[in-house]
Each structure stands twice: as structure tokens, then as C-alpha cells.
N, CA, C and O of each residue as an XYZ file, in Angstrom:
588
protein
N      63.735     77.981     72.791
C      63.496     78.742     73.836
C      63.509     80.027     73.429
O      64.404     80.430     72.686
N      62.486     80.850     73.879
C      62.733     82.238     73.731
C      62.464     83.270     74.726
O      61.318     83.492     75.115
N      63.461     83.892     75.141
C      63.918     84.514     76.406
C      63.418     86.342     75.936
O      63.970     87.052     75.095
N      62.346     86.653     76.728
C      61.974     88.096     76.466
C      62.857     88.807     77.402
O      63.515     89.685     76.843
N      63.060     88.685     78.644
C      63.687     89.411     79.608
C      64.971     88.276     80.471
O      64.998     87.046     80.492
N      65.903     89.260     81.093
C      66.628     88.372     81.727
C      67.004     89.457     82.929
O      67.027     90.678     82.774
N      67.300     88.734     84.179
C      67.736     89.175     85.534
C      69.506     89.138     85.390
O      70.206     88.126     85.396
N      69.930     90.482     85.269
C      71.516     90.580     85.538
C      71.821     91.280     86.919
O      71.005     91.960     87.541
N      72.929     91.052     87.248
C      73.541     91.688     88.840
C      74.438     92.606     87.915
O      75.061     92.370     86.879
N      74.252     93.838     88.749
C      75.185     94.945     88.449
C      75.909     95.681     89.700
O      75.315     95.426     90.748
N      76.863     96.397     89.844
C      77.336     97.375     91.085
C      76.705     98.653     90.485
O      76.461     99.040     89.342
N      76.560     99.097     91.611
C      75.882    100.272     91.833
C      76.937    101.322     92.411
O      77.630    100.901     93.338
N      77.166    102.734     91.951
C      78.212    103.321     92.877
C      77.419    104.133     93.701
O      76.413    104.756     93.361
N      78.080    104.069     95.100
C      77.119    105.053     96.151
C      77.909    106.042     96.371
O      79.069    105.833     96.724
N      77.373    107.408     96.184
C      78.578    108.576     96.424
C      77.448    109.376     97.515
O      76.233    109.176     97.522
N      78.074    110.163     98.262
C      77.891    110.892     99.134
C      77.943    112.651     99.024
O      78.875    113.181     98.419
N      77.077    113.306     99.535
C      77.437    114.645     99.204
C      78.028    115.103    100.782
O      77.474    114.867    101.856
N      79.091    115.697    100.593
C      79.711    116.269    101.981
C      79.234    117.379    102.742
O      79.587    118.516    102.428
N      78.336    117.140    103.879
C      77.889    117.888    104.674
C      78.561    117.944    106.068
O      79.370    117.123    106.500
N      78.116    118.996    106.672
C      78.872    118.802    108.306
C      78.573    117.710    109.052
O      79.437    117.439    109.886
N      77.552    116.940    109.019
C      77.494    115.753    109.192
C      78.274    114.831    109.310
O      78.748    114.206    110.260
N      78.403    114.795    107.741
C      79.023    113.322    106.982
C      80.696    113.582    107.419
O      81.394    112.656    107.830
N      81.287    115.225    107.233
C      82.382    115.394    107.390
C      82.990    114.775    108.988
O      84.101    114.258    109.103
N      81.902    114.978    110.273
C      81.784    114.764    111.326
C      82.040    113.226    111.495
O      82.918    112.732    112.203
N      81.172    112.588    110.765
C      81.066    110.887    110.721
C      82.148    110.208    110.298
O      82.562    109.161    110.796
N      82.731    110.942    109.146
C      83.917    110.245    108.716
C      85.174    110.632    109.301
O      86.215    109.992    109.149
N      85.049    111.784    110.031
C      86.255    111.931    111.146
C      86.282    110.992    112.280
O      87.294    110.339    112.533
N      85.119    110.899    113.021
C      84.952    109.951    114.062
C      85.267    108.602    113.784
O      85.840    107.958    114.662
N      84.889    107.886    112.333
C      85.322    106.574    111.964
C      86.576    106.771    111.991
O      87.169    106.365    112.990
N      87.375    107.466    110.887
C      88.812    107.325    110.808
C      89.444    107.533    112.164
O      90.471    106.905    112.424
N      88.955    108.305    112.994
C      89.806    108.515    114.312
C      90.059    107.062    115.112
O      91.116    106.647    115.585
N      88.694    106.408    115.106
C      88.424    105.402    115.840
C      89.116    103.963    114.654
O      89.135    102.777    114.981
N      89.506    104.398    113.596
C      90.386    102.932    113.063
C      91.972    103.723    113.488
O      92.767    102.994    114.083
N      92.324    104.875    113.251
C      93.732    105.437    114.131
C      93.833    104.826    115.507
O      94.926    104.397    115.877
N      92.525    104.738    116.478
C      93.163    104.424    117.482
C      92.998    102.866    117.590
O      93.574    102.374    118.560
N      92.400    102.105    116.872
C      92.627    100.893    117.045
C      93.914    100.282    116.227
O      94.302     99.158    116.544
N      94.527    100.943    115.266
C      95.913    100.534    115.189
C      96.896    100.638    115.885
O      97.878     99.896    115.911
N      96.580    102.045    116.801
C      97.498    102.268    118.043
C      97.441    101.037    119.139
O      98.436    100.575    119.698
N      96.213    100.637    119.318
C      95.973     99.691    120.397
C      96.705     98.366    119.832
O      97.358     97.603    120.543
N      96.490     98.207    118.409
C      97.405     96.723    118.182
C      98.668     97.011    118.128
O      99.490     96.119    118.339
N      99.014     98.129    117.876
C     100.514     98.393    117.567
C     100.928     98.383    119.309
O     102.097     98.036    119.475
N     100.373     98.616    120.270
C     101.002     98.344    121.816
C     101.073     96.827    121.934
O     102.135     96.269    122.211
N      99.927     96.155    121.722
C      99.700     95.064    122.123
C     100.915     93.976    121.374
O     101.360     92.950    121.888
N     101.272     94.547    120.035
C     102.110     93.706    119.137
C     103.304     93.902    120.034
O     103.908     92.895    120.402
N     103.751     95.214    120.465
C     105.011     95.455    121.355
C     105.057     94.765    122.409
O     106.191     94.308    122.553
N     104.309     94.448    123.281
C     104.240     93.549    124.578
C     104.151     92.097    124.039
O     104.597     91.207    124.763
N     103.685     91.818    122.989
C     103.871     90.247    122.875
C     105.204     90.184    122.375
O     105.621     89.041    122.567
N     106.124     90.952    121.777
C     107.455     90.779    121.154
C     107.968     90.444    122.459
O     108.324     89.319    122.808
N     107.987     91.744    123.326
C     108.962     91.751    124.501
C     108.731     90.345    125.457
O     109.677     89.854    126.073
N     107.324     89.749    125.502
C     106.824     88.617    126.157
C     108.072     87.738    125.679
O     109.037     87.289    126.298
N     107.571     87.648    123.966
C     108.364     86.269    123.311
C     109.873     86.384    123.383
O     110.493     85.325    123.479
N     110.580     87.567    123.348
C     111.865     87.410    123.642
C     112.509     87.201    125.037
O     113.606     86.703    125.291
N     111.456     87.759    125.988
C     111.602     87.208    127.515
C     111.580     85.705    127.504
O     112.555     84.985    127.719
N     110.168     85.253    127.186
C     110.088     83.692    126.963
C     111.501     82.839    126.466
O     111.800     81.751    126.957
N     112.209     83.440    125.541
C     113.414     82.671    124.688
C     114.370     82.773    125.544
O     115.048     81.766    125.748
N     114.642     83.882    126.190
C     115.839     83.881    127.282
C     115.890     83.033    128.363
O     116.817     82.408    128.880
N     114.085     83.182    128.735
C     114.021     82.306    129.934
C     114.463     80.723    130.159
O     114.813     80.072    131.143
N     114.249     80.400    128.595
C     114.496     78.593    128.080
C     115.758     78.354    128.178
O     116.225     77.231    128.366
N     116.473     79.492    128.046
C     118.212     78.956    127.571
C     119.157     79.389    128.733
O     119.187     80.535    129.181
N     119.997     78.256    129.214
C     120.908     78.838    129.949
C     122.031     79.704    129.509
O     122.721     80.276    130.353
N     122.234     79.822    128.360
C     123.502     80.565    127.728
C     122.816     81.597    126.431
O     122.605     81.337    125.246
N     122.559     83.007    127.333
C     122.023     83.700    126.298
C     122.639     84.271    124.989
O     122.191     84.971    124.081
N     124.135     83.560    125.312
C     125.273     84.121    124.141
C     125.068     83.078    122.823
O     125.639     83.191    121.739
N     124.289     82.239    123.136
C     124.045     80.763    122.082
C     123.810     81.830    121.081
O     123.051     82.793    121.190
N     124.714     81.454    119.914
C     124.246     81.491    118.286
C     122.638     81.320    118.052
O     121.893     82.151    117.532
N     122.294     80.054    118.559
C     120.954     79.707    118.157
C     119.956     80.609    118.918
O     119.068     81.219    118.322
N     120.114     80.666    120.118
C     119.110     81.824    120.967
C     119.034     83.139    120.204
O     117.951     83.547    119.785
N     120.308     83.889    119.994
C     120.459     85.065    119.279
C     119.369     85.158    118.066
O     118.591     86.071    117.790
N     119.599     83.805    117.393
C     118.798     83.641    116.060
C     117.555     83.946    116.090
O     116.982     84.721    115.324
N     116.940     83.146    117.276
C     115.568     82.954    117.411
C     115.028     84.350    117.965
O     113.853     84.672    117.785
N     115.986     85.216    118.685
C     115.497     86.577    119.165
C     115.602     87.439    117.982
O     114.739     88.305    117.841
N     116.347     87.347    117.287
C     116.498     88.239    116.239
C     115.039     87.672    114.968
O     114.459     88.459    114.221
N     114.805     86.428    115.039
C     113.678     86.493    113.836
C     112.557     87.155    114.688
O     112.096     88.174    114.174
N     111.956     86.743    116.037
C     111.080     87.377    116.622
C     111.376     88.950    116.387
O     110.448     89.561    115.857
N     112.333     89.561    116.650
C     112.537     90.862    116.147
C     112.262     91.572    114.663
O     111.988     92.745    114.413
N     112.413     90.573    113.881
C     112.563     90.661    112.408
C     110.874     90.833    112.246
O     110.467     91.937    111.884
N     109.938     89.801    112.498
C     108.390     89.595    112.224
C     108.038     90.843    113.081
O     107.386     91.671    112.445
N     108.315     91.188    114.400
C     107.529     92.196    114.921
C     107.749     93.489    114.359
O     106.918     94.384    114.507
N     109.099     93.693    113.553
C     109.255     95.024    112.732
C     108.362     95.113    111.634
O     107.599     96.046    111.380
N     108.540     93.973    110.957
C     107.685     93.675    109.874
C     105.711     93.944    110.202
O     104.841     94.485    109.519
N     105.694     93.513    111.054
C     103.906     93.866    111.564
C     104.028     94.991    112.131
O     102.918     95.344    112.529
N     105.009     95.919    112.431
C     104.829     97.057    113.208
C     104.654     98.327    111.780
O     103.955     99.323    111.595
N     105.688     97.613    111.024
C     105.599     98.905    109.790
C     104.265     98.481    108.922
O     103.723     99.455    108.399
N     103.622     97.192    108.667
C     102.423     97.056    108.384
C     101.348     98.086    109.095
O     100.583     98.829    108.481
N     101.434     97.992    110.200
C     100.488     98.662    111.085
C     100.802    100.386    110.897
O      99.883    101.206    110.887
N     102.201    100.747    110.757
C     102.432    102.115    110.380
C     101.757    102.270    109.256
O     100.704    102.907    109.233
N     102.275    101.713    108.203
C     101.449    101.891    107.135
C      99.737    102.332    106.928
O      99.118    103.250    106.390
N      99.462    101.267    107.590
C      97.869    101.595    107.794
C      97.812    102.644    108.243
O      97.094    103.408    107.598
N      98.372    103.139    109.297
C      97.907    104.510    110.292
C      98.356    105.898    109.469
O      97.772    106.950    109.729
N      99.215    105.861    108.657
C      99.455    106.697    107.923
C      98.492    106.859    106.581
O      98.307    107.905    105.960
N      97.962    105.636    106.312
C      96.505    105.770    105.259
C      95.483    106.521    106.076
O      95.035    107.615    105.734
N      95.211    106.011    106.944
C      93.961    106.820    108.094
C      94.410    108.521    108.022
O      93.684    109.497    107.835
N      95.921    108.442    108.251
C      95.887    109.949    108.586
C      95.783    110.534    107.695
O      95.206    111.596    107.927
N      96.154    110.352    106.358
C      96.212    111.047    105.239
C      94.480    110.979    104.940
O      94.016    112.070    104.609
N      93.599    109.964    105.009
C      92.426    110.240    104.848
C      91.635    110.978    105.669
O      90.585    111.500    105.295
N      92.155    111.063    106.952
C      91.662    112.213    107.606
C      91.668    113.458    107.194
O      90.678    114.140    106.932
N      93.034    113.835    107.120
C      93.298    115.207    106.614
C      92.477    115.509    105.435
O      91.848    116.566    105.382
N      92.436    114.432    104.256
C      91.535    114.684    103.279
C      90.352    115.177    103.440
O      89.929    116.240    102.986
N      89.730    114.305    104.176
C      88.212    114.499    104.685
C      87.799    116.177    105.205
O      86.837    116.893    104.929
N      89.009    116.389    106.070
C      88.851    117.905    107.141
C      89.076    118.786    105.850
O      88.979    119.923    106.311
N      89.303    118.906    104.601
C      89.761    119.670    103.540
C      88.741    120.034    102.492
O      88.516    121.051    101.836
N      87.993    118.349    102.606
C      86.931    118.666    101.546
C      85.858    119.777    101.544
O      85.451    120.071    102.668
N      85.361    120.399    100.592
C      84.243    121.529    100.427
C      82.928    120.952    100.897
O      82.609    119.783    100.680
N      82.387    121.581    101.369
C      81.181    121.228    101.285
C      79.989    121.215    100.361
O      79.702    122.316     99.891
N      79.212    120.161     99.993
C      78.094    120.102     98.810
C      79.476    119.323     97.761
O      79.136    119.213     96.583
N      80.206    119.062     97.921
C      81.257    117.847     97.110
C      80.504    116.635     97.067
O      79.796    116.246     97.996
N      80.708    115.880     95.684
C      80.107    114.438     95.845
C      81.439    113.323     95.868
O      82.183    113.125     94.908
N      81.511    112.825     96.869
C      82.426    111.923     97.103
C      82.159    110.371     97.034
O      81.053    110.050     97.469
N      82.885    109.435     96.614
C      82.593    107.812     96.555
C      82.344    107.560     97.731
O      82.889    108.387     98.462
N      81.748    106.768     98.301
C      81.135    105.846     99.567
C      81.685    104.394     99.036
O      82.452    103.869     99.843
N      81.488    103.780     98.060
C      81.469    102.668     97.895
C      80.731    102.111     96.610
O      80.471    102.610     95.515
N      80.468    100.721     97.262
C      79.748    100.067     96.019
C      78.651     99.434     96.283
O      78.933     98.959     97.383
N      77.455     99.046     96.019
C      76.783     97.384     96.361
C      76.158     97.266     95.068
O      76.230     98.103     94.168
N      75.510     96.115     95.036
C      75.307     94.947     93.892
C      73.371     95.384     94.168
O      72.703     95.646     95.168
N      73.062     95.264     92.653
C      71.534     95.181     92.748
C      71.202     94.450     91.184
O      71.910     94.604     90.189
N      69.970     93.641     91.255
C      69.491     93.050     90.547
C      68.375     94.044     89.748
O      67.473     94.728     90.232
N      68.799     93.854     88.298
C      67.924     94.482     87.007
C      67.463     93.674     85.888
O      67.989     92.606     85.574
N      66.453     94.212     85.280
C      65.804     93.454     84.193
C      66.166     93.896     83.078
O      66.001     95.111     82.972
N      66.610     93.375     82.173
C      66.973     93.745     80.752
C      66.518     92.617     79.913
O      66.651     91.401     80.055
N      65.648     93.707     78.525
C      64.859     93.082     77.652
C      65.593     93.461     76.060
O      66.400     94.367     75.853
N      65.124     92.620     75.189
C      65.695     92.680     73.899
C      65.212     94.265     73.297
O      64.092     94.762     73.173
N      66.662     94.823     72.977
C      66.389     96.376     72.607
C      67.035     97.151     73.322
O      67.724     98.022     72.791
N      66.960     97.008     74.819
C      67.664     97.843     75.871
C      69.272     98.077     75.792
O      70.081     97.196     75.500
N      69.550     99.275     76.072
C      71.018     99.698     76.115
C      71.717     99.240     77.169
O      71.670     99.946     78.176
N      72.394     98.188     77.218
C      72.651     97.590     78.372
C      73.862     98.123     79.376
O      74.151     97.818     80.533
N      74.618     99.330     78.143
C      75.898    100.011     78.693
C      75.134    101.093     79.830
O      75.700    101.306     80.902
N      74.013    101.653     79.558
C      73.438    102.323     80.238
C      72.444    102.169     81.423
O      71.963    102.982     82.213
N      72.309    100.758     81.248
C      71.634    100.155     82.397
C      72.587     99.798     83.467
O      72.034     99.365     84.478
N      73.738     99.859     83.505
C      74.847     99.267     84.212
C      75.522    100.232     84.882
O      76.247     99.993     85.848
N      75.245    101.781     84.228
C      75.693    102.664     85.030
C      75.032    103.442     85.550
O      74.725    104.515     85.031
N      74.610    102.998     86.885
C      73.655    103.848     87.850
C      74.033    103.834     89.141
O      74.430    102.858     89.779
N      73.849    105.363     89.646
C      74.443    105.818     91.069
C      73.540    105.942     91.638
O      72.410    105.997     91.154
N      73.894    106.031     93.068
C      72.804    106.517     94.130
C      73.803    107.485     94.991
O      74.869    107.273     95.569
N      72.948    108.693     94.809
C      73.645    110.092     95.772
C      72.760    109.975     97.351
O      71.567    109.747     97.556
N      73.713    110.193     98.160
C      73.170    110.106     99.321
C      73.790    111.647     99.992
O      74.898    112.164     99.844
N      72.512    112.141    100.818
C      72.783    113.541    101.769
C      72.559    112.826    103.239
O      71.469    112.341    103.542
N      73.527    112.813    103.988
C      73.476    112.450    105.362
C      72.821    111.312    105.614
O      72.403    111.179    106.764
N      72.527    110.047    104.479
C      72.198    108.589    104.768
C      71.098    108.560    103.961
O      70.680    107.455    103.616
N      70.381    109.843    103.481
C      69.452    109.923    103.014
C      69.340    109.876    101.407
O      69.662    110.965    100.932
N      68.959    108.884    100.395
C      68.895    108.779     98.846
C      68.324    110.048     98.463
O      67.143    110.321     98.678
N      69.379    111.058     97.734
C      68.957    112.289     96.820
C      68.241    112.266     95.736
O      67.296    112.925     95.300
N      69.113    111.032     95.239
C      68.951    110.882     93.988
C      69.191    109.521     93.215
O      69.946    108.762     93.823
N      68.839    109.174     92.329
C      69.174    107.798     91.578
C      69.453    108.097     90.191
O      68.553    108.351     89.391
N      70.629    108.074     89.901
C      70.766    108.440     88.492
C      71.195    107.245     87.418
O      71.922    106.333     87.812
N      70.802    107.277     86.285
C      70.622    106.297     85.557
C      69.774    105.529     85.022
O      68.652    105.892     85.374
N      69.724    104.366     84.131
C      68.337    103.614     83.952
C      68.068    102.469     84.861
O      68.742    101.442     84.771
N      67.186    102.589     85.666
C      66.672    101.344     86.371
C      66.431    100.196     85.499
O      66.014     99.138     85.971
């Protein structure tokens, strides 16, 4: 069987040019994520308090070591979950600070997407795998690499 062409999937890097609009949108998105984490932290705190109250209601002896162990377990889990959320929040805050200090017209990575392309005998596969899309305010400004 003689195959002269082949379809292959590749990852394409998507970059954006920093513009005032891009900075504004990135800051809004990060602030929204920070607000969501804050909301989850509040919910977690309330759930933890409810769980401790429930455990205390279900026992006649709050000094029982089993009850203390159960409450301690709930509080440890709560603290672990809070720690994870606080780490997330700190990451978002650092990203927000980074976005605020980015210079205009600088290129930043936005992520990746997949595409299919055709290769034939004699093509330079490495060059065909290295494709980037450059956006300015969501509009494709340039496609870099071999299609």
C-alpha cells in the first residue's frame, strides 16, 4: 500500500499581544476567579461549623475522646481544604499582579489548541509541528509556521 499523504494532529500555541483591552479582560477574569475562591472559602467555613455543631448535638458527652477525635478530624479536613483554596487564591493574586505589570505590545501565551494537518514524503515534520497563532484582542493577527 503506497501512502503519499497522511493526516496528523498537532498542538498549536496560541499567543496574545498585550493591549489595554486584553489587560482589562485578563484582570476581570482573574478577579472573578479570586471572588469564586473567596466564596468557596466562606462556604467551607460554614460547612465546617455545621458539621462540628452536628457532631456536638449528637452526643450527650462532649468530653468523650471519640467525639473530640471526630471534631478534630473534621477540623483537619477543613484546614486542608482551606489551605488548598488559599494557595489557589495566592496564585490568582500573583497572576493578577503579573498582568498589571505587563508591557503593552508584549506577546504572552494564551494556551494551546489542536489542529490536523497533512504531511507528504519530503516534508519537514519538525517545521510543520511548530505553528503558532498570534491574537490581538481576539482577532488573528498572524499565523506563524508551516501549514
